[in-house]
C-alpha positions, 0 to 999 in steps of 0.5 A, spaced: 740 286 325 742 283 318 737 288 315 740 294 318 747 292 317 745 292 309 741 298 310 747 302 313 752 299 308 747 302 302 747 309 306 754 309 306 755 307 299 750 312 297 753 318 301 760 316 298 757 316 291 754 323 292 760 326 295 764 324 289 759 326 285 759 333 288 766 334 288 767 332 281 761 337 280 765 343 284 771 341 280 768 342 273 764 349 275 771 351 278 775 350 272 769 353 268 769 359 272 777 360 271 776 359 264 771 365 263 775 369 268 782 368 264 779 370 258 775 376 260 782 378 263 786 376 257 781 379 252 783 386 255 790 385 256 793 383 249 790 389 245 793 394 251 800 390 250 799 391 243 798 398 243 803 400 248 808 396 244 806 400 238 807 407 242 814 404 244 816 403 236 816 408 231 808 407 230 805 413 234 798 413 231 794 408 234 787 407 237 787 405 244 780 402 246 776 400 252 778 407 256 771 408 258 771 402 263 773 404 270 779 399 272 786 398 271 787 396 264 783 402 262 787 407 266 793 404 262 790 406 256 788 413 258 796 413 260 798 411 253 793 416 250 796 421 254 803 419 252 801 419 245 798 426 245 805 428 248 809 425 243 804 429 238 805 435 241 813 435 241 
């Protein structure tokens, strides 16, 4: 009976250790994924913001990159390019 109690306690301890390990691993993976996703979005938005600010200032000759993609950021770039062409035609 005492032996079985010790085995159960060891099993419970091992289970809690594995749960804590998997929890920490899940948190680490989540933080890593957040970092990658954040960087991929930020690396698209910052140049687009700079280009839009240039369009609103006196600098009307700018290059708006990444218009070949099929996402919202590229849509904004294409709109900025069309605004730039409209200003050139005036």
